[in-house]
N, C-alpha and C positions, 0 to 999 in steps of 0.2 A: 691078193690076192690064191687062194689057195683051193684045190678038189675040182678046180674048173669054173668059180662063181664068176659072173660077171660084174663088172664093178656096176655097184647104187647110181642112178640113174636120178638128174635134180626134179626135184618136185614142181613141172612150171606152175602152178596155182599156187606153191607156198609165198609168196607174196607177195600174194591178191588175201593170200589169207592173211596175213601178216597184217596186212595197210586194214584189212574190214574191219581185223579183229581192233585195229586201234582206233578207230574210229568211231566203235561201237562204247570204249572207253574213255577216249575225248566224249566224247558227247555224256555219260554219264555223272564224271568226275571229274571232268578237264583233267590239266595236265597233273595231279598229284594221282589220281588213276592209272596216269599211261606209265607205269613200272615194265622193264624187260621181262621179267617173268611171269604177271600180271595179261603180258601182250601174248607170252611163249602160250600159257594154258589156255587161253580164249582162242586162237590160231589152231590148240590141239596141235602145240610143235613143243622143244623144247628149248632152256633161257639159250643153250650155248649154241643151237639151227641160228635164235635171233640174232645173237652176239653174233656169227658170222655173217651175217649181212645187212646188220646197222652199227653203227658204233655205239651208240644211246639215242636215249630217245628223243633229246634233238634232231640226228638222224633220220627219223621216221616220221620226227612231224614234218621233215624239208623233205620225204620222199611221197609222205601226203597232200602237201601244197601242190607240190612238183603233179601228179596224179590228177588232181582235181582241176588245177588250171588245164593242162592236157584234156582232159574231158570238157570242160565248159568252150577253151575255143574252140575245140573240133566240134562241138555244138552251132557256137555263133560261126562257124565259118558255114554253115549249111544254109543262113539265112541272106536275104539280098536285097532287103530293107534294115534302118534304123530300127522301126516302130517292131521288127520283127523281131528282131538281133534282141531288140528289150524285151517282148517278151518270153522268148525261148531263155533267158538270163533267170525272168522270173521263175518258171516254168523249171527250169535246172536248178535250181534255189529247193523250191517246192521239193523234186523228187529225189534231193539229192542231202538233204535237210544238215544231217552229219558231217555230213564232208564241206558243206558249202559255213557254216558255222566256222567250223576247226580253219577254214581258207584266212575268213577275217576277224580271227581271234586276234588281236594286237598287226592289226594288218597296215598299222602306221609307224609302224615300230621295228629295229634289226632285228631278227635278219630277214622280216619279210617285206620288209618296208627296201630292201636292197635286193630282192628278185626280181627277178621280168614279170608283168603283168601282160602279158600274151592279151588277152580280151578287152582291158581295157586299151590298149594301144590300137587293135584293130578294129572296136566303136569310134576312136577319138580321129581314126585316118576317113571312115567314114562323114567322117561330123566335118570332114578339114574338105572332105571332097563336093559336099553340099552348099558348105559356105562359106569353101576359099578358102583362100592362106594354109600355116604351118600349122600343122599338128597342133606342135606346142600351144600356139598362140590360144586354143578352145580349151589346153586345162582347166581351168575354173570353171568354165561352160559341164567339160564331162564330167567334174566333179559335184554340180547342181542333178544333173541326171539321175548318175552313180547313186548318190544322197540318195531320191527320190527311187529309183527303182529296187535299190539295195533295204528302207526301209517299210516298202511297201512288201517286198520278201516274207524278210522280221514278220511283220506285224500279219503273215497270215499265217506262218508257220509257227508262230507263238501266241498268235490268238487264234490259232486253230479253225480258221475261217475255211468255209464248208460250199458245195452247191453254189448258188444266186449270190450271196454274200464274196465269196471269192470269186468268183467270175465278172462281179462287178468292181470287185475291190482291181482287177489285175486291168482293168480297161480305162476307168478313173487314171489308172496310173500312165497308161500310152495313151492319151489324151492327153494330159499333161505332156509329155514329155516332146508331141507334136505341138502343145501349143508354144512350149519354150524353144522350140528350134525354131518354128514359124517367127517368133518375137525376133529369135539371133538373127534372123536371116535378115528379116525388115530392118536391124539394128534400131530396138526400140524396147533391148532390155538395159536398168538402170543395175547398176551394178555400185551399192553401198560398200559399205566400209575400203580397206584403207587400198593402196594401186596391188595387183597379184606379183608375190615378191620372184624377184628374175629367179632367184636359187631356191625356188619351190615348184619342182621336177616330179610328177609321178608316172609311173609305166617306165621304165628306163634301169632296171636293173642298179647297179650301184653308183649309177649316175644321180640314183635318187633321191632329194631332198625335201625335208617340208617346213623348209624355208628361213630355219634358227639357225645353222650353218652346224649344232649338237649334237647332230646325228650317231656320225663316229670319230669325233674330233678332227673334220676335214673340210674345208671352208670352198662349195663348189666354183668349180673353176669354168664356169662357162657364162658366166655374167647374164649380159642381157642379146648373149646371140643368142638365134633361134632358128632352130632346127630338131631335127627329129630322125633317130634312124630305126626305121620298121622293124619289128621283129618277127621271123620266120619260124614255123613251127619245129623244122630244125632245131633254135636253135635257144627253144623254151627251155631253160633249166630251173632246178628248185632251189 
């Protein structure tokens, strides 16, 4: 430093600009469009500056997932009922369609599979309080509800639903959620297909498995043990 110049201060908005730029690029062309140079240009900065904060494209994608998970978790944490939580997630998806689509792209594959899913766990904990039992006992039910909610969100987004059609579609989804939960509470739900595998574990970070034991070359050590650790906001990791 010469001439009494003050050191340059970091731009507090830089990371936000980089991630927003990356989200837009991903929405337009997927991972192929997400080069470090393209991100730098879209964010109004330089390629070395982007490299100074993120190792590579995968690091940016991980940061994007973490950011979106935090924001979604914060939104759902403000709700009080299961119905409100599912409605808020659909609304969040519509309001943040690029980030939401990126978050669920390859969600059942590493590395996303082995990252914590705090919102999934939050809703699962609420279902356990409503129905009783341990949260992990309700993984199959959560997958059904999650599929219903996610399918509704994507249909509205990709189908460009507006006005009355959007409103009615959201309420149709929420009414179905209520019906499924009531059937589960009354123990009237029929389960087709094979028994839920003991090594199919979702939303628990590195412990997560899709049931095949082939996700990372390691078999689950959980076996038939039934328990679940809650993830606090301070432990959310990308």
